[in-house]
C-alpha positions in Angstrom: 140.3 64.1 82.4 138.6 66.3 80.1 135.7 63.8 79.5 135.4 63.4 83.9 135.0 67.3 83.9 132.5 67.1 80.9 130.1 64.5 83.0 130.6 67.3 86.0 130.1 70.0 83.7 127.2 68.8 82.5 125.8 66.5 85.6 125.8 70.7 87.6 123.8 71.7 84.3 121.1 69.1 85.3 120.7 69.8 88.5 120.4 73.5 87.8 117.8 72.8 85.8 115.2 70.7 88.0 116.9 73.3 91.1 115.7 75.8 88.7 112.9 75.6 86.2 112.4 77.9 83.2 108.8 77.7 84.2 109.8 79.4 87.6 111.6 82.1 86.6 109.8 83.3 83.6 106.9 83.1 84.9 102.5 84.6 83.4 101.7 87.3 85.9 98.2 86.3 87.0 95.3 88.5 86.3 93.0 90.4 88.6 90.2 87.3 89.0 92.7 85.0 89.6 95.2 86.7 91.6 91.8 87.0 93.6 90.3 83.5 93.7 94.0 82.7 95.2 93.5 85.1 98.7 92.2 83.4 101.4 89.1 84.9 102.7 91.0 87.4 105.2 93.1 88.2 102.9 90.0 89.5 100.7 88.9 92.1 103.0 89.5 95.2 103.0 90.4 98.2 105.2 87.8 100.9 104.9 89.9 104.2 103.3 87.2 106.9 104.4 86.9 106.7 108.7 84.6 108.6 110.5 84.7 108.0 114.2 81.1 109.7 114.5 81.1 109.2 118.5 84.9 111.5 119.8 83.9 111.7 122.8 83.7 108.1 123.9 86.9 107.9 125.5 85.9 110.4 127.8 82.5 109.7 128.6 84.5 106.3 129.5 86.9 107.8 131.3 89.7 106.2 129.0 91.6 109.6 127.8 93.9 111.2 129.8 94.1 114.0 130.8 96.5 117.2 130.6 98.9 117.7 133.5 101.0 118.7 132.3 105.0 117.9 131.4 105.6 116.7 134.9 102.5 114.8 134.7 101.9 115.1 137.9 104.1 115.1 141.5 102.1 114.1 144.3 99.6 116.7 146.1 99.9 119.0 142.6 98.3 117.4 139.6 99.2 119.2 137.7 102.4 121.4 136.6 100.3 123.7 133.5 98.9 127.3 134.5 96.3 127.7 134.5 95.3 123.5 135.1 93.9 121.7 131.8 93.3 118.0 134.1 90.2 118.2 133.1 87.5 117.3 129.8 85.2 119.4 130.4 84.9 122.8 133.2 82.5 125.2 133.6 83.8 128.9 134.0 81.5 132.1 135.0 81.3 135.6 134.2 79.8 137.6 136.7 79.4 141.1 136.4 76.6 144.3 137.1 74.8 144.3 134.7 75.2 140.1 133.1 75.4 137.2 133.9 77.8 133.9 131.7 77.9 130.8 132.1 80.1 128.2 129.3 81.2 124.9 129.3 85.3 124.5 128.0 86.7 121.9 127.0 90.2 121.0 127.8 91.2 122.0 124.3 90.5 125.6 125.0 86.7 125.4 123.1 83.9 126.6 124.5 81.0 124.0 124.4 78.3 125.0 125.3 77.5 128.4 127.0 74.2 130.4 128.6 74.1 134.3 129.3 71.7 136.8 129.9 73.4 138.4 126.8 70.8 136.1 124.7 67.3 138.4 124.1 65.0 135.0 124.6 66.6 134.7 129.0 67.3 138.4 129.1 63.4 138.7 128.6 62.4 136.5 131.3 64.0 137.1 134.4 63.0 140.6 136.4 67.3 141.1 136.5 70.7 140.7 134.2 72.7 139.5 137.4 72.1 138.6 140.4 72.1 135.5 143.3 68.5 134.5 141.0 69.3 135.3 138.3 73.3 133.0 138.7 70.9 130.3 139.9 68.3 130.7 136.4 71.4 130.6 134.2 72.6 127.6 135.9 69.9 126.1 135.5 69.6 126.3 132.1 72.7 125.8 131.0 72.8 122.0 133.2 69.5 121.5 130.6 71.5 122.5 128.0 74.8 120.1 128.9 71.9 117.4 129.0 71.1 117.6 125.6 74.7 117.8 124.5 75.4 114.7 126.1 77.3 116.2 129.0 76.9 114.6 132.4 79.9 115.4 134.5 81.6 118.5 134.6 84.1 119.8 136.4 83.6 123.5 138.5 85.5 123.4 141.2 84.5 125.4 144.3 86.5 128.3 145.6 87.1 128.5 149.6 85.3 132.1 149.6 83.0 131.2 147.4 79.8 133.7 147.3 75.4 133.5 147.3 75.8 133.7 143.6 78.2 130.7 142.9 76.6 128.6 145.6 73.6 128.8 143.4 74.0 128.4 140.0 75.8 124.7 141.4 73.2 124.4 143.3 70.7 124.8 140.2 73.1 123.1 137.9 73.0 119.9 140.4 69.4 120.0 140.8 68.8 119.0 136.9 70.5 116.5 137.3 74.4 117.3 136.3 77.9 116.3 138.5 80.0 118.7 139.2 82.7 116.6 139.6 84.6 113.9 136.6 85.8 110.3 137.6 89.1 110.2 137.7 90.2 108.4 134.9 91.3 104.6 134.5 94.5 103.4 134.9 95.0 100.9 132.6 99.2 99.9 132.8 100.7 98.0 134.8 103.4 97.9 136.5 106.8 96.3 135.0 108.6 93.8 135.3 106.2 90.8 135.9 108.6 88.0 137.6 108.8 86.3 140.7 111.9 86.9 143.5 113.7 83.4 143.2 116.8 81.9 145.3 117.4 81.9 149.1 115.7 84.5 151.6 117.9 86.9 152.4 119.5 86.3 155.6 118.0 88.9 158.7 120.9 90.6 160.5 120.5 92.9 163.7 120.8 96.3 163.7 120.4 96.7 159.9 118.4 99.3 158.6 117.8 98.7 155.0 117.2 101.3 153.5 113.4 103.0 151.9 111.7 101.9 148.4 111.0 105.1 146.5 107.3 105.6 146.9 106.1 105.4 143.1 103.1 107.9 142.8 100.2 106.7 140.3 98.8 107.8 137.3 95.4 108.6 138.8 
């Protein structure tokens, strides 16, 4: 019996040596050049460490960037729960006083991007007065040209119900330059889930039974 056990032990050790050779357990590490030679073409591609987005407004120009619509993500008939609303990319603000006129473009982040005002000496010296309808018209035209040079062609400037003549003159001046005072609605790239088709027999129609109304889905636009 001892001889048979010894044979089985020798057989097990020989099988273990064949399954786990010593060369695999004690393998010498490869050098950097040998490791690169074993890589495929896709594995040789190294990602960029420093990436610089040269056009951060690309998604805004394509109307793909989501607008800030508040915590409630908007309701039917009320597009925003924030006050003041920031459901825009760029918006025009006008500060009109008895002596000066300032029209600025503000980003949704709160930063002022472009501004034109009669407080600038180069603009004030070309005007007859620091305020008025004609002054607002000229300042609006200058702001529109600056927006086009900066690459902003669409702005959000809601018109109130009782708009003054100065406000309407500034809006018309910006539109005459080629600036649109209404931004495009953002594209909704989401899809409705789940993707399934009803199977089985059709539901039985019963006389006098009214089905409950299905909830209305509010779009993200």
